[in-house]
C-alpha positions as a printed NumPy array, in Angstrom:
array([[ -9.535,  18.282,  10.385],
       [-10.293,  15.214,  12.464],
       [ -7.346,  13.587,  14.219],
       [ -7.856,  10.07 ,  15.524],
       [ -5.486,   7.855,  17.456],
       [ -5.981,   4.366,  18.82 ],
       [ -3.328,   1.921,  19.931],
       [ -3.665,  -1.858,  19.921],
       [ -4.347,  -3.536,  23.24 ],
       [ -2.059,  -6.343,  22.101],
       [  0.93 ,  -4.079,  22.206],
       [ -0.552,  -4.544,  25.912],
       [ 20.344,   2.739,  -1.027],
       [ 19.133,   5.255,  -3.554],
       [ 19.526,   2.274,  -5.903],
       [ 16.538,  -0.016,  -5.549],
       [ 17.426,  -3.707,  -5.478],
       [ 14.35 ,  -5.967,  -5.146],
       [ 14.714,  -8.708,  -2.543],
       [ 14.952, -12.231,  -3.997],
       [ 13.055, -13.867,  -1.156],
       [ 12.301, -13.961,   2.565],
       [ 15.146, -13.321,   4.966],
       [ 15.8  , -11.51 ,   8.219],
       [ 14.87 ,  -7.826,   8.388],
       [ 17.476,  -5.289,   7.305],
       [ 19.624,  -3.688,   9.973],
       [ 21.667,  -4.933,  12.91 ],
       [ 20.187,  -6.847,  15.808],
       [ 16.796,  -8.403,  16.382],
       [ 13.756,  -6.857,  14.669],
       [ 11.461,  -4.901,  17.039],
       [  8.543,  -6.613,  18.767],
       [  6.037,  -4.009,  17.66 ],
       [  5.389,  -1.51 ,  14.896],
       [  3.436,   1.71 ,  15.338],
       [  1.835,   2.576,  12.034],
       [  0.08 ,   5.784,  11.02 ],
       [ -2.327,   6.147,   8.111],
       [ -2.587,   9.668,   6.704],
       [ -5.865,   9.725,   4.779],
       [ -5.5  ,  13.145,   3.218],
       [ -7.219,  15.229,   0.575],
       [ -4.786,  16.2  ,  -2.173],
       [ -4.712,  19.118,  -4.607],
       [ -4.813,  17.935,  -8.19 ],
       [ -1.511,  18.66 ,  -9.944],
       [ -0.139,  20.811,  -7.09 ],
       [  2.913,  18.817,  -6.032],
       [  4.351,  21.614,  -3.88 ],
       [  1.197,  21.925,  -1.752],
       [  0.838,  18.176,  -1.416],
       [  4.499,  17.795,  -0.47 ],
       [  4.106,  20.402,   2.262],
       [  1.164,  18.444,   3.69 ],
       [  3.214,  15.228,   3.631],
       [  6.018,  16.856,   5.578],
       [  3.583,  18.301,   8.121],
       [  1.971,  14.91 ,   8.703],
       [  5.386,  13.248,   8.956],
       [  6.48 ,  15.723,  11.632],
       [  3.25 ,  15.265,  13.583],
       [  3.349,  11.477,  13.337],
       [  7.002,  11.282,  14.387],
       [  6.175,  13.363,  17.464],
       [  3.529,  10.753,  18.373],
       [  6.006,   7.885,  18.16 ],
       [  4.857,   6.537,  14.794],
       [  7.416,   4.232,  13.136],
       [  5.799,   4.071,   9.689],
       [  3.473,   6.622,   8.077],
       [  1.476,   5.579,   4.997],
       [ -0.132,   7.946,   2.493],
       [ -2.772,   7.092,  -0.137],
       [ -2.425,   6.359,  -3.848],
       [ -1.012,   9.306,  -5.845],
       [ -0.877,  11.312,  -2.629],
       [  1.693,  13.754,  -4.03 ],
       [ -0.148,  14.517,  -7.258],
       [ -3.894,  13.906,  -7.036],
       [ -5.716,  11.137,  -8.842],
       [ -7.572,  12.327, -11.975],
       [ -4.403,  13.484, -13.716],
       [ -4.974,  12.449, -17.332],
       [ -2.881,  14.828, -19.494],
       [ -1.285,  16.34 , -16.382],
       [  0.563,  13.086, -15.639],
       [  3.84 ,  13.926, -17.461],
       [  4.062,  17.328, -15.753],
       [  3.961,  15.875, -12.219],
       [  6.191,  12.831, -12.765],
       [  9.27 ,  12.373, -10.553],
       [ 12.03 ,   9.873,  -9.838],
       [ 12.62 ,   8.455,  -6.397],
       [ 16.15 ,   9.606,  -5.619],
       [ 18.031,  12.299,  -3.695],
       [ 18.529,  14.417,  -6.799],
       [ 14.795,  14.849,  -7.298],
       [ 13.446,  18.089,  -5.745],
       [ 10.283,  16.349,  -4.527],
       [ 12.003,  13.325,  -3.014],
       [ 14.944,  15.102,  -1.374],
       [ 12.845,  16.553,   1.504],
       [ 10.88 ,  13.316,   1.84 ],
       [ 14.088,  11.303,   2.146],
       [ 15.299,  13.775,   4.747],
       [ 12.035,  13.311,   6.675],
       [ 12.503,   9.541,   6.472],
       [ 15.512,   9.839,   8.763],
       [ 12.963,  10.189,  11.591],
       [ 10.075,   8.082,  10.35 ],
       [  9.548,   5.513,   7.583],
       [  7.227,   6.756,   4.825],
       [  5.063,   5.265,   2.087],
       [  4.192,   7.919,  -0.5  ],
       [  2.177,   7.784,  -3.722],
       [  3.367,   9.503,  -6.886],
       [  3.807,   9.304, -10.662],
       [  7.085,   7.564, -11.49 ],
       [  8.901,   8.052, -14.791],
       [ 11.559,   5.693, -16.095],
       [ 14.516,   6.458, -18.369],
       [ 12.39 ,   5.71 , -21.445],
       [  9.801,   8.28 , -20.272],
       [  7.129,   5.746, -19.408],
       [  4.796,   6.841, -16.607],
       [  3.647,   4.599, -13.747],
       [  1.287,   4.953, -10.808],
       [  3.773,   4.206,  -8.038],
       [  4.304,   3.969,  -4.297],
       [  7.717,   4.282,  -2.658],
       [  8.885,   3.053,   0.742],
       [ 11.437,   5.466,   2.245],
       [ 13.521,   4.795,   5.348],
       [ 16.574,   6.429,   6.925],
       [ 17.272,   8.519,   3.856],
       [ 17.012,   5.626,   1.406],
       [ 14.537,   4.427,  -1.189],
       [ 13.934,   0.882,   0.04 ],
       [ 11.347,  -0.197,  -2.53 ],
       [  9.189,   1.139,  -5.366],
       [  6.022,  -0.609,  -6.516],
       [  4.431,   0.114,  -9.886],
       [  0.689,  -0.503, -10.033],
       [  0.149,  -3.711, -11.99 ],
       [ -3.609,  -3.503, -12.603],
       [ -4.846,  -0.281, -14.228],
       [ -8.662,  -0.029, -14.195],
       [ -9.938,   1.311, -17.508],
       [-13.663,   0.859, -17.203],
       [-16.626,   2.757, -15.775],
       [-15.333,   5.947, -14.148],
       [-11.685,   4.84 , -14.445],
       [ -9.31 ,   5.692, -17.304],
       [ -5.846,   4.76 , -16.04 ],
       [ -4.799,   2.544, -18.95 ],
       [ -4.873,   5.508, -21.345],
       [ -2.208,   7.443, -19.45 ],
       [  0.002,   5.003, -17.542],
       [  2.153,   1.939, -18.207],
       [  1.466,  -1.332, -16.422],
       [  3.811,  -2.51 , -13.678],
       [  5.041,  -6.081, -14.116],
       [  6.302,  -7.273, -10.724],
       [  4.942,  -7.986,  -7.249],
       [  7.694,  -8.381,  -4.649],
       [  8.026,  -8.205,  -0.883],
       [ 10.944,  -6.278,   0.637],
       [ 12.873,  -6.043,   3.89 ],
       [ 12.539,  -3.143,   6.327],
       [ 14.142,  -2.369,   9.669],
       [ 11.137,  -3.932,  11.435],
       [ 10.383,  -6.942,   9.205],
       [  9.259,  -7.899,   5.718],
       [  6.516,  -5.969,   3.946],
       [  4.641,  -5.698,   0.682],
       [  3.076,  -2.758,  -1.173],
       [ -0.002,  -2.799,  -3.414],
       [ -2.01 ,   0.003,  -5.006],
       [ -5.825,  -0.032,  -5.175],
       [ -6.893,  -2.27 ,  -8.096],
       [ -3.907,  -4.525,  -7.334],
       [ -5.684,  -5.882,  -4.261],
       [ -9.015,  -6.22 ,  -6.076],
       [ -7.273,  -9.233,  -7.633],
       [ -6.325, -12.222,  -5.478],
       [ -2.948, -12.919,  -7.1  ],
       [ -0.851,  -9.91 ,  -5.903],
       [ -1.571, -10.389,  -2.171],
       [ -0.987, -14.126,  -2.597],
       [  2.399, -13.46 ,  -4.232],
       [  3.393, -11.08 ,  -1.438],
       [  2.438, -13.711,   1.137],
       [  4.576, -16.346,  -0.558],
       [  7.447, -13.835,  -0.862],
       [  7.54 , -13.358,   2.892],
       [  5.478, -10.227,   3.547],
       [  4.068, -10.271,   7.088],
       [  2.587,  -6.774,   6.823],
       [  0.73 ,  -5.815,   3.642],
       [  0.506,  -2.078,   2.984],
       [ -2.358,  -1.175,   0.666],
       [ -2.89 ,   2.389,  -0.575],
       [ -5.765,   3.623,  -2.68 ],
       [ -7.699,   6.56 ,  -4.088],
       [-11.048,   4.792,  -3.91 ],
       [-14.069,   6.88 ,  -4.916],
       [-17.378,   6.326,  -3.197],
       [-19.869,   4.125,  -5.063],
       [-23.04 ,   2.262,  -4.216],
       [-25.606,   4.054,  -2.051],
       [-28.005,   1.743,  -0.241],
       [-29.615,   1.371,   3.181],
       [-26.456,   0.13 ,   4.925],
       [-24.218,   2.216,   7.165],
       [-21.428,   2.391,   4.544],
       [-20.967,   2.919,   0.843],
       [-20.892,  -0.328,  -1.108],
       [-17.296,   0.377,  -2.21 ],
       [-16.185,   0.867,   1.412],
       [-17.985,  -2.287,   2.533],
       [-16.42 ,  -4.376,  -0.227],
       [-12.873,  -3.124,   0.401],
       [-13.141,  -3.762,   4.13 ],
       [-14.491,  -7.268,   3.56 ],
       [-11.743,  -8.235,   1.134],
       [ -8.967,  -6.79 ,   3.334],
       [-10.316,  -8.706,   6.313],
       [-10.316, -11.852,   4.176],
       [ -6.669, -11.349,   3.174],
       [ -5.644, -10.868,   6.821],
       [ -7.515, -14.044,   7.786],
       [ -6.388, -16.252,   4.892],
       [ -2.758, -15.144,   4.988],
       [ -2.5  , -14.703,   8.806],
       [ -0.949, -11.287,   8.109],
       [ -1.433,  -7.699,   9.123],
       [ -3.227,  -5.738,   6.385],
       [ -3.094,  -1.922,   6.591],
       [ -5.099,   0.076,   4.032],
       [ -4.79 ,   3.848,   3.59 ],
       [ -7.439,   5.536,   1.434],
       [ -7.664,   9.203,   0.47 ],
       [-10.454,  11.687,   1.14 ],
       [-11.836,  14.818,  -0.497],
       [-13.389,  15.689,  -3.846],
       [-11.753,  15.736,  -7.268],
       [-13.297,  16.098, -10.719],
       [-16.72 ,  15.018,  -9.437],
       [-15.376,  12.044,  -7.437],
       [-15.771,  11.764,  -3.66 ],
       [-13.106,   9.694,  -1.887],
       [-14.336,   7.998,   1.28 ],
       [-11.277,   7.568,   3.546],
       [-12.06 ,   4.921,   6.161],
       [ -8.502,   3.576,   6.448],
       [ -8.246,   0.272,   8.328],
       [ -5.871,  -2.234,   9.887],
       [ -6.786,  -5.914,  10.325],
       [ -4.679,  -8.264,  12.435],
       [ -3.57 , -11.846,  11.585],
       [ -6.77 , -13.196,  13.151],
       [ -8.843, -11.097,  10.757],
       [ -9.984,  -8.763,  13.544],
       [-10.409,  -5.046,  12.892],
       [ -7.878,  -3.095,  14.96 ],
       [ -8.685,   0.447,  13.892],
       [-10.713,   2.378,  11.325],
       [-10.244,   6.007,  10.338],
       [-13.275,   8.26 ,   9.871],
       [-15.207,   8.173,   6.642],
       [-14.792,  11.212,   4.333],
       [-12.62 ,  13.359,   6.652],
       [ -8.873,  13.905,   6.677],
       [ -7.27 ,  12.083,   9.593],
       [ -4.102,  10.64 ,  11.029],
       [ -5.06 ,   7.237,  12.445],
       [ -2.456,   5.47 ,  14.588],
       [ -2.248,   1.897,  15.867],
       [  0.496,  -0.337,  17.259],
       [  0.958,  -3.806,  15.774],
       [  2.149,  -6.593,  18.064],
       [  4.432,  -8.458,  15.659],
       [  4.447, -11.431,  18.   ],
       [  0.827, -12.03 ,  17.034],
       [  2.078, -13.413,  13.715],
       [  3.728, -16.414,  15.362],
       [  0.857, -17.003,  17.787],
       [ -1.758, -17.014,  15.033],
       [  0.313, -19.214,  12.723],
       [  0.915, -21.749,  15.481],
       [ -2.844, -22.04 ,  15.874],
       [ -3.628, -21.841,  12.157],
       [ -0.639, -23.091,  10.063],
       [ -1.98 , -22.08 ,   6.644],
       [  1.384, -20.707,   5.554],
       [  3.198, -23.87 ,   6.662],
       [  0.834, -26.088,   4.689],
       [  0.601, -24.013,   1.492],
       [  1.528, -26.218,  -1.512],
       [  3.376, -23.736,  -3.713],
       [  4.9  , -26.33 ,  -6.041],
       [  1.443, -27.67 ,  -6.851],
       [  0.16 , -24.133,  -7.469],
       [  3.05 , -23.431,  -9.85 ],
       [  2.492, -26.725, -11.678],
       [ -1.24 , -26.185, -12.072],
       [ -0.781, -22.595, -13.214],
       [  1.636, -23.791, -15.887],
       [ -0.892, -26.422, -16.985],
       [ -3.616, -23.775, -17.253],
       [ -1.333, -21.496, -19.266],
       [ -0.336, -24.356, -21.558],
       [ -3.988, -25.323, -22.093],
       [ -4.807, -21.721, -22.856],
       [ -2.101, -21.57 , -25.506],
       [ -3.41 , -24.756, -27.085],
       [ -6.95 , -23.329, -27.141],
       [ -5.708, -20.168, -28.834],
       [ -3.834, -22.159, -31.415],
       [ -6.963, -24.137, -32.327],
       [ -9.064, -21.1  , -33.135]])
């Protein structure tokens, strides 16, 4: 297993209640000036929740010992990706009574965690989900809103669609969570930006595609380009954790990255290998970049809302005329 660590030179309630809008970070006192984030790009065992949970706890212990504040795991990190008919058998609920989440919530007393899993609601609908855990609480759960069902992907046959994109408060600031195909669409990151997220946490199980003469797979190159663009356009930190390993003929490429509010690459994990990649974010960079480039200040949200409504109204009229 390859272990990488690099630190930024700039640093030289079980009940889930979505936040209605931007406000000061949860907890007493001033939010910290920096955030040390770890990205655990792991290989998971398909359908073996117990083995995957053990690996999560091992990585959490190791990361906490290195001073990591927040450890992020990939999409469906507790279950494996190509679940299909296995999905109902590995589904869990993010609370203290759940045997999978109880030890994770205990681990979150030392270190904040983002974990990927299959969520099940009270009506037995299944969702691809990611949960943010901190100090023994479930702070936020995101249900994947875009389910690719084309080419090699078949998610829409087995999972329900999420229907909300919301930022949330943490002890260090305001964050947002998206899962894989969610950030292949421009609207979810844009919504998180408007809802106050200063750090976007992306997790994926992205299989390798597109062999050519370049130094990276086409899928890796595209994801890195689009994440850099989000960091630049939104003057945010964008941290992406991608899984590794093989599963049902798919090869997952790893290569987890963090881009800063200037759009500069801070760190990249190795391609194809398991790794814990660590970097420290200077949260003061947000204000410095936005003073120089006030894109957030000048964003015309009322106009966007008005024009979106016009487009939707026109679309309804077009449908009615057919």
